[in-house]
N, C-alpha and C positions, 0 to 999 in steps of 0.2 A: 704441266705446271699446273700451280693449284690457283683457281681464280678466287681469291680471298674475297672479291665484292660479293660474291654468290653465296657465302655461308654467313647465316643468319644466328644458328645458337651455336656457339666457340665454348667449349672447354679448354682453359688455360691452368697447367701445372706448375707452380712453383717451388722450387726444391730449397731445401734449408743451405746450399752453398748459395744459392741464388739471393736469399733474402738475410743472411748473416754474414758477419766476418768469420773467421776462424776461431776467435775468441768466443763464438756464439752470439756476441754484441749485433746489434740491428745493420744492415748497412743504406744509412739513410737515404743516402744519392740514388742507390740502386733500385728501392721500394719506392721511393716520391716519383721517379720516373715512371715505373711501372704502373701505378696508381693512376697518374696522368693521364698515360696512352689508353689504360682499360677505360678509363673514364669517357675518353673522347670516342672509344669505339662503341661503348654504350649510350652515348649521346647520339651516336650516327646511325642507332637503330639496331644493333647487334643486341642479342641474348646470352650475357657473358656469366659463365659458372666458373668460381675459382676454385682448384684446389689447391691448397697450400699446405706445403710442410712448416718447420721450423717450430712446431710445438716445443719439442724437448730441446733442441737448439736455445732458443729462446729460453728457455727454463733453467740450463745450463748457466748462461749468462747472468738471469736476473738472479739466481742465487749463488752465483759467484763462486760454480765449482770449478774446481781446476781440468777437469776433462769431462768429455760425454758420461756417463753412468754406463756401467756394463751388467750391473744387475738389475731384474726386471721390477722391484720394488722403486728405485731411485731414478729408473725412467721413467715409470709410471708418475712419479713425484715431479718430476721435472715437468713432464708433458702436461700436469695439471697446472702449475704456475706459469707455465710458458702460454700453455692456450689460452688464457685469459689474458696475459699482458697483449699476443699477437692479437684478439680481436679487437681489445681497446686500441689497437694501432689503426687498425684496417679501418674499423668505424671512424676514428679521428680523421683518416687520411682522405675516404673516401665522401665523407660530410662536407669537406672544403668546396667538392664538386656538386654538392645536394643530392650525392648519391646515397641511398640507403643499403645497408649490408646487412645478412643474416648467418646465421653460424648453424651448420647441420653435422653433426658428429654421426659415423659411422662404422657398424662391425659388418664383419663376412657373414654373420647369422642373418644379418638386416637384409642385406642385398640377396641372400640366397634363398629366404623367405617368401613365397610368391605375394601373400597379402602384407607384410611389412614394406616389402620391394615396392608395390603399388600406392601404399602410403608415402614413401619417398618421392615417388613420381608425381603423385598430386601435390604433396607440397613445394616440389620444384616447378611444377606447371605454375601455381599459384602465386607463386614468389615472383616468379618471369613476368607473370601478367600483370603484378603490381609494380613492376619496374624496379624491383629488387636484386642486386647482385647476391648469389648465394655462395658462401665460402665454406667447401666442404674438407674435411679432415677424417682420419681414421681417428676413433676414440681410443689413444692411446692409454687413457688411465686406465682401463680395462681389459684392452686388449693384451694377450700375454705375448711379446715378440718371440717370433721364431719358433713359437710353442704350438700355441692356437694357430699362429699366424695369420690373423683373421684376415686382412688381406695382404699385409707383409710391406709394402712399399708405396709410396704414394705414385709410382708411375702406373703400375697396375690398377691403383683407385682410381686414378682420372679417366683410365680406359673404362674401367667399370663405370663410371661415373655418364661418361660420353656414352655409354651404351643404354643405361637408365634413362639419361634423360634425351634420349634420342637426338644428339648433338650432329650437326654437319662437319664440325672441325674438332679435332683435338691438337694444341699446342704443347708440347711439354720443354718449358723454356730451363736451360742448362747453362753450363760454366763453359761449354766448348759449340763451335760452328755449327753441327750436324751429327751424322753419321760418317765414323771412319772405321777404316779396317784393323784398328789397332787403336788402343789409348794414344791420343796426341800428346799428352801430358808426360808420356813416359815414352814415346818414339815419334821422334819429329819425323819422321818419313814415311807415317801411316796416311794411309790413300783415305781421300774425302770421296764418298759416295753420296751423291747429289740426288739420285731419285731411286726410289726401291718401288718395284712393281708387285713382287710376291714375296712373302715371309718363308723363308727357304729354313729347314734344320742347318744347312751350311753356314746361312747368315745367321742365325741364333746362336750358334757355335762361336762366331766372332766377339759375341759381348764379353767384356771383360768384367772385373769386380767394380766396385764402388771406386768413383775417381776421386772422392773427397773424404776426410776424415770425419766431418760433421755430417754428412748424409748417409743413405743407406742404397742409392740406386745408381745402378750401372749401364752401360750400356745393353747389359743383356736384360735387363730389365724395362729399359726402354722398348728392346725389340719384342719383348712380350706385350708389354703395353698396344705396340703396332700393331700385334694379331688379334687383340681383345677388338681394339675400336676397329679395324679396318674389317673383321669380319660382322661386325654391325653396320657397315655401309658407309662410317665414316672416314675422314680422311685425316692423314696424322703429320706433324711438322715437330722435329726437333730444331731448335734454334737456342743461339746464343742469347742470355737474358741482356746482354750490354748492348 
């Protein structure tokens, strides 16, 4: 079992299905609870980095679109609108607990370039020294989804951030309780897997597609993230956001 009390620097990933309803509108109850818990962890001396999905989903809701766009320009437009709304909400919610947040938008070309990666590391370190919670996301307004495949989805991004930030722990919050042998939404007999000590090809093969029509991350992406994070020395937990 993981001793959370010994983990100083924690990366927490929030998915679109965690932050929003299927309509794309904000899940106020859940987000309020999460901000309160994260603020308490911060006050307890933990260094928190938040990897937040939701820009496109919130943009869809803000623009009153009937569904999530499928073409790249519309996705990027929704991301541009939604990212502004998302950061406004985070800033407002965290400020109630006297916590300052910062926004960092990344692309694959940034984290793969040694000099730029170092700049990101320096910025993260200084923000944490200043008691700020960095909120990170992929720059969806310039990334070409599935073509450039900048980082692709925020499960992998959160693992990359855990590596870049030299984090002790990565927590991926989802709409299920953890890792299952199959998608528990589709198969009620799916077997819960409480502890994984090694990411094997067989385990990766168990991962399915996206569990929600408002997000992009399925269990396969979470297993891929686990491989990235654990290879860097961080532990990883998949947990239900509720």
